[in-house]
C-alpha positions as CSV (number, residue, x, y, z in Angstrom):
1,M,-8.3,-2.5,-10.3
2,P,-8.8,-5.2,-8.8
3,K,-10.7,-6.1,-6.6
4,V,-9.6,-7.2,-3.1
5,A,-11.6,-10.2,-0.4
6,L,-12.8,-8.8,3.3
7,N,-11.9,-10.3,6.1
8,L,-8.6,-11.9,4.5
9,P,-5.1,-10.8,4.8
10,A,-3.6,-8.1,2.5
11,P,-1.3,-8.9,-0.8
12,E,2.0,-8.5,-0.9
13,F,3.1,-4.9,-3.2
14,T,5.0,-3.1,-3.3
15,L,5.4,0.7,-4.1
16,T,7.9,3.3,-5.2
17,N,8.5,5.9,-3.0
18,F,9.0,9.6,-3.5
19,K,12.4,8.7,-3.2
20,G,13.0,6.3,-6.1
21,E,13.0,3.7,-2.7
22,P,10.9,1.1,-3.2
23,V,7.7,0.2,-0.5
24,R,6.7,-3.4,0.3
25,L,3.6,-3.5,2.5
26,S,5.2,-7.0,4.1
27,D,7.9,-3.5,5.7
28,Y,5.4,-2.5,7.4
29,K,3.7,-6.1,8.9
30,G,3.3,-4.9,13.1
31,K,3.7,-1.4,12.7
32,S,0.7,-0.3,14.1
33,N,-0.7,2.1,11.5
34,I,-0.3,2.6,7.6
35,L,-1.9,5.0,5.9
36,I,-2.8,4.9,2.2
37,V,-4.1,7.7,-0.3
38,F,-4.1,7.3,-3.6
39,N,-3.8,11.1,-5.9
40,R,-6.2,10.8,-8.2
41,G,-5.3,13.7,-10.1
42,F,-8.3,15.5,-9.7
43,T,-8.3,19.1,-10.4
């Protein structure tokens, strides 16, 4: 798993939303809140 340095801006990345559309971190620059959830498929 890649490591992210503390006290530095997050690296740019793109993920796909539930509609299959690309969503970039930079799309939310200047917004108040971002919530990132990683579902590891716990059973």
